[in-house]
N, C-alpha and C positions, 0 to 999 in steps of 0.2 A: 907733520909727524902723524897726525890723525889719518892722513891719506895713505901713509905707508903701513899703518897698523889698524886694520879694520876692526871695528867693534864686534862684540859678541852677537849683536843683532844682525850685522852683515854676514857673519858666518852662518847664522841660522837661516837667513833668507837664501843664501847660496845653496845650502844643504837641501832646503825644501825644494828649490828649483831643480836641483840634481835628481832628487827622488821622483819628482813629477815626470822628468824626462825619461827616467828608467821605467816608470810605470807605463808610459806611452809606448816605449820600445817593446815591452812584453806583449806577445800575441801578434807581432808584426813580422814581416819577412825582410831580412837584411842581407846584403851581399858581403861576403867575407872571403878570406884567403886561407888555403890549406897551408899550415906552417909545419906540419909533421904528422907522423903516423905512430900509433902505439898499439901494437898487436892488431886487433880488428877494429880499431877506432881511428878516425881522422881528427886531428887537432885543427880547429878553425878559429881564426881571429876575426871578430866582427867589430873591433874597435871598442870593446867594453873593457871593464877593469881586468877581466881574465878571459882566457880563451875558453871555448867549449869543445866538447868531444861528441862526434857523431858516428854511429856504427857505419862501417864502410858499405854494408849490404844495402843501406838506404840509398846509395848512389846507383844501384841497379846495374845497368849495362855498362856504364863508365868503369865501374870497378871490375866487373867480370871480363871486360875487354882489355883491361890493363891501361886504360886511358886516364886514370885518376892519379895525379902527381902533385908534389909539393909546389906551391906557387900558383896552383889553379884557383881561379875565381869561381866561387859557388854561392848559391842562394840558400839560406837556411831560415828556419822558423824559430824565433826566440820564445821559448816557453816561459823561462824565468831568467832574471838577470844573474841570480846567484843562488846556488843550493847550499846544503849544509857543509859541503866541502869547499865552498867559496868559488865554485866554477859556474859558468853560464850553461844553462840547459838548452841545447839546440836540437833541431830536428830537420833533417833534409826531406824526409818523407812528408812531413806536414807542410813544409815550404812548397813542395811540388803540388800538394793537394790544394793549398791556398791559391797557388798560381793557376792550377787547372780550374778551380771553381770560378775564378774571375773570367777565364777564357770561355768556360762553358756557359756562364750566364750571358755573355755577349752573344755567343752562338745561338742560345735558346731564344733570346729576344729577336734575333734576326732570322730565326728559322733555318739556320744553316746546319749542315751535317757535321758530326764530330767523329774522330777516329778512336777506335778502342779495340780491346781484345777480350773475347769470352775466355775466362780462365777457371771457372768453377761452376758446379751445378748445385743449386739450392732448392728448397721446397717451392714449387710453383714456377721455377724458372732458372735463371743463371745470373752470375755476377760478371760484370764487365769492368775492365781497367781502362779508364779514360785519362791516360797520362797522369796517374796518381790518384784521381778521384774514382771511387768505387760506385758503380751504378747497378741497378737491378733490371734485368731483361726478362719480362714475363714470357712464359712458354708460348703463349698465343701470338707474341710479337716477334718470334724468331724468323718465320717465313710466311709466305702468302698461303701456302697449304701446310697442314701438319706434317712434320718430318719425324721419322723414328730415330735416326742416328744423327746426333749433333757433333760427334767426334771430329769430322772433317772441318768444322767451323771453329774448333777450340784453338786458342793461342795464335790466332791469325788476325792481323790488323785489317779492319774493315770498317765501313762507315755506319753510323747510327744516327737516329733522330732523337732529340731529347723531348720526351712527352711531358715531364713534370720535374720541377726542382724545388726542394725545401731545404735551404741552407741551415736553418735553425735546427732541424732534425737530422741534417746530413743525408737526406734522401734524394736520389736521382733515379728516374725511371726512363729507360730508353727503348727504342724500337728499331729492329732491323727490317721488319716487314714494311714499314712506311717508306724506307729507302728503296726497297725492291718494287713496291707499288708505283712509286714515283718514276723509277727507272723504266718500269714496264709501261707506264702510261706514255712516257716519252717515246719509247720504242713503238708502241701501238700507234701513236699519232703519226710517226714517221712512216710506218707500214701502211696505215690507212690512206695516207696521201698518195700512195702508189697503186691503190686499188680503185676500181670504178664499178658502178652498178652495171650488170649485164656481162661483166668479164667472166670468162671461164678459167678456172684455176684448179690445180691439183692440191690435195691436202691429205692428211692422215687422221683417221678417226681416233680421237683422244679419249672420249668418254661417252657412255650411252646412258640415257635416262628414259623415263616413261614417255616423256613428251618429245624426245628427239635425240640428236647426237651432236657433240662438240667436235669440230674438225680443226686441227692445227694447220694454219695456212703459212707456216714458216715464221713463228714468233707471235702470232696473233690468232685467237680462236674465233671461229664463226659458228653460229647455231644452225644446224640443219633440222628444221622442225619435221615431226613425223608426217605431217600432211604434205610436205614438200619432197619426200623421199621418192615417191612413185605416184602415178596417176591412180593406181588401184588402192583399195583399202588395205592399210597396214595397221594391225592392232598394237604392235610393239616394234621399235626400231631394230631390236636384236634379231627380228625375223630375216632381215636382209643385210645387216651391217655387223661387223666385229671390230673390237678395239685393235688398233694397229693396222687396219686395212687402209690401203691407198685408194682414194676416191676422186673422181673428177666432179666438180661442182660449179654452179654458176652463182655469182654474187647477185642476190635479189634486191637487197636494200642495205645501205650504209647510213648509220646515224653518226654524223660528224661530231656531235656533242658528247655522246656517251661512248663512241667508238665501238658500238655494237654492230655486228655484221650478220645479216640473215642470208642463209645459203639455200640452194635448191638443186635437187638432182633431176626431178621430173621435168624441169624446164629445158633440159637438154634433149628431150624427146618431144615429138609432135603431140598436140592436144587431141586425145581420142574423141573429144566431144565435138570437134569440128565436123560439120556435115552429118550430125547425128540423125537428123530427120530422114535423110535418104537411106541411111544404114538400117534404121529401125522404124519402118512405117507402121502406122496404126493398124491393128488387126493381124499383123504378122506374128508367126509363132517361132520361138527360138528355144534352144536348150542352154541352160545356165547352171551355175553351181551356187548353192546356198552358202553365204559367207558369214551371216550374222542373223540371229533370231532375237526379236524383242517382243514386248507385250502387244505392240500394235501391228506386227507383221514380220516379214522375213526379207533380208536383202539378198539379191541374186546377182552374181557377177556374170555378165554376158560376154565380156572380153576384158583384157587388162585395162583398168582405169574406168570401165563402164559398169556401174551397178544400178539396178532398179529395185524398187520396193514393191513387194506383194503385200498390199494392205490386208489385215485380218479378214475384212469383209469380202475379199476377192480370193480367198483360199479354198473354200468349200461351198458347195451348193446347199448343204444340209447342216453342217456343223457350225452353228452361229456363235456359240459362247464357249469355244474351245481355244486354249492357248495355242499359238502357232507352232510351238515346239512339239505338240502332239500330232501335228499334221506333216511337218517336214523336219529334217535333221540337218545340222551343219555339215557341209561338204557333200550333201546329197545332190545328184544331178536331177534337175526338174525341167519339164516343158512348160513354157509360159507364153502368154500372149501380150503384146504391147497394147496398152490401153490409152496411154497419154505420154507425150514427150514435151518437156519444157527446157529448151537449150539454154535460156537465160538463167534459169535456176539450177541447171545441170541435174534435172530430175527425170526419171522414167518411171511411170506407173505400170506395173505388170499384173496380170491375172493368172492364177493357177487353175481356178475352176473352169475358166473359159476354154481350156484345152481338154476338158472332160465332158462326157455326155450330160446334158441338162436333164436331171431326173424329172423335172416338172413337165418338160416336153414329152419325155418317154411315157409318163403317166397319162397325159392328155391323149396320147396316141393309143395307148393300150386300154384305157378306161374312159370311153366317151360318156357324155351326159346321159343319165338313165341307167348306166350299168351298175350292177350290184357289187359291192366290195365287202371285205371283212378285215378287221384289224383290232389291235389291242388298245384299250383306253390308256393313253399316256398321261393325261392330266385332266382334272376337273377344274373349271373356273366359274366365275360368276356369270359368264355369258355363254357357256357351252362346254362340249367335250372335245378333246383333241385325240384323234385316233391315228395310230401308226399304220402306214400303208406300204405297199411294195415300192422299192427304190429308195427306202429310208426317208420318205417324205411323210408329212402329217396332214391330215384333213380335219376340218372342224365341223361339228354338228352344233348349230346354234340352238339355243333353248327353244326357239319357236318351231324347230323342226324335229323335236323329240316325240311329240304326241299330238294327235289331232284334237283331242277333247280336254286334256288336262293342261294346266299352266306349266311352262317349262321349268320353273323353280321347283315345282312338285315332281315332275317327271324325272328330273336329273338325279333325284335321290335314289332312283332304282339302279344307278350305275356306280361302279367302284373302279378305282385305278387297277389295271391288270385284267379287267373283264374283256372277253372277246365279243365284239359287237358287229352286227351286219348293218350296212347302210347303203344308200343309193347316191351315186354321184350327181350332184345338182349343178355344179359349175367348176371349171378349172381356169384360173387366171395365171398363165405362165409368167407374164411379166412381173406381177406382184407376188408370185410364188404362193398362191392361195388355192386351196381345194375346199369347196363347200359340199358337205354331205347332209343327208337327211335320213333319219330313222323312221319317222312316221310315214314316209313315202313308200316303205316296204308293204304296208297294208292299204286297203281301200279307204277312201274318204267317205265315211257314212253320210256326212252332211251333204257333200257334193252329189253323191249317188241319189240321196233322197230328193235333192233339189231337181236333179235331172229326170227322175222318174215321175215327179209330180205328186208323190204320195204326201209330201209335206209342203203345205202351202198356207197362205194366210186364210183364216176362217175354217180350216179343216179341223175336225174333231179327232183327237188322239187319246189313246189310253196310256196312262203314265204309272210308273211304279215309284213309290216314295223311297228315296235312298238316304235321306237325312232330314231331321226335323230341327229347325232353328227358330229363334225368337222372331226373326224377321220374315220367316216363310219356310218353305220346304223345297229341298232339292229332289228332282225327279228325273227318271230316265224314260224316254219315250219308248214304248213297247216295240220289240222286234228291230231295234236300232241301238247304237251305242251313243246316241245323241243325248247330252245332258241339258237340262233346263232348270230354271228356278221360278217358283211361283211365289210372288210376294204375299204378305199377310193380307193386304187389301184385295188381292185377287183370289183368295181362298173361298169366298162365298159372297152371294149378293147381300145376304143378311149380315148385319154387324155381329150378331151373336155367333155366327158360323165362321167368323174370321179369326179363329183361334188355332194356331199351328199344333197345339198339344192334342187336339182331337184326332190327329193323324199319327200313324205308327209306320216305322220302316217296314216296307214290304206291301203296304196297302196299295190297292189299285184304284186309281181315280181317273175320271174322264175330264178332259179340259179342251179348250178351244185355242188354236194358234192365233195369236193377235199380231205377231210380227215375225217375218222370216226374211232375213237379209243375207243373201248368198255371198255378197262381197265381203261383208264384215263378219260373216259366219255367226250371226246372232239369231236366236229364236226365243220368242216369248210366248208362254201359254198361260191361260187363265180359266179357273173354274167358274168364276163370277161371270166372265164373258159368255161361257157356255150356257149358264143358267138364264141369263138375259135373252140369249138367242132362242133358247127353247121356249121361253115364255112368249116371245113375239110370234114364234111359229104356231104355238097352240092357239093364241088369240086369233091369228089369221085363219086357222083351219076350223075352229069350233065356235066362232062367234066373238062378240065384243061385249063390253060392259054396257053398251047402249041397249042391248036386248033385254036387260033386266037381270041377266045372269051375273053372278059375282065371278071375280077372277078365280076364286077357289073352285067354283062350279066348273068353269072352263078347263082348268088344269086337271080337275078330278075326272072329267069326261075324257080328256086326252089320255090320261094315264090308264083309265079303264079300258079304252079302245086298244091302247098299246098292249095291255095285259092280255086282252082277248086275242089279238093278232098273234101274240107269242104262243 
């Protein structure tokens, strides 16, 4: 009897088990059967206490196409077992979403593509229907290149790659660009297999940049670098190419790993540098066009693909510190001379000044050594004067050639920039581009003339005029000459009392004896003391000696008395 009439505890346990089962069913997907339609609702039996009702619009295409009928088996999502009206709360849309999430997670883990439709535009991108699950498509992931009109892609089933999934937040991020890049990579790989280095192929210029042009080779792009467009210098690809233009190119290099292809157009023509030595021998003159000017020189095109450099030092004989742009201009036709050819480095050194008359040679021919010239003082330096001469050349007067008698440091103070100065040509070095001038050579050399005449010689007595009194002695000028000399304090007198410079005044005339005359070093030394000693010896020799009993004063007195009588 107890088996047929379960106790209260048995009913409680059964009820609890039933409630647990119902709780487990909530939030899951169950398969049910459509048992009827009520207006825009489909009545679905999923084996629970009561049926549930699902809006027919949640069945999407099945309902629109009239393929939704009583008796059809469908999957629905159980939100609640029973609502306030005692009905099961079901959702076809959530069932599809749950089913889609499971499939999408598997595809995401395997890295497989999924199908979906772009159906709406939102901030920063678009929403995509992945068979019930809604995903976000960032604008940057729509295509490989930015596209302005997305309308043709809307509501069209197409593949996507899942970038990120977060089921807890219900977020899915997809990319159409990844699919296109993968497809493109596969196509590129296939196309690259059919290409070979050295192959000549036709293409279409797709894009132009500062460094080259991209050429479409029929589904794959190759880079035509600006240096491979032509043998001649090209500053920008747009000078010779236009977008959409059909071009014939040669495949220079293929990178099998990156599928990057380097192209060339100049390789289709012979290299103009072949046999360059014979075409442009050293010393030969040619006419070219200036193509580019830099701080260090100018490039001149001799023919298509052949350029040479005129270094700034080879541009002018006289303009040494001038920018090349002030001597030549871009596109100017110029005559040049070949100075050096290096085929291995593909370099030609040219000279512009070599095609012009050398002003140094002209000057040497027109102004031989010894000829007088006149020019303007261009500059004063610590070692001399620079004077501008005919032919736009400069000559230099060294300090030592400014004055015969004064130090150069003193004589140069007589000159200022802009002064007109006469000078004599002393030397012209054409190779070193140097002209030596002399100012003092315009006048006679008093020292040399005196030496040659014999008027000035060692032991000769000369009359001097005091020009300056110093503590160490006196400066004097030898009479009837411009020769300067210095008498030291110790040579001012035989007597120590007389060796005082202050006893002399400027303009005083004094007699002295030449103690040294060196023509080579141009040095002359005079001494009053030496003259006094010499006169004493002469008097002693003429009038007697101290041995006769006469004093030295007596002898000198007699000599002076006789000299006075003779006068």
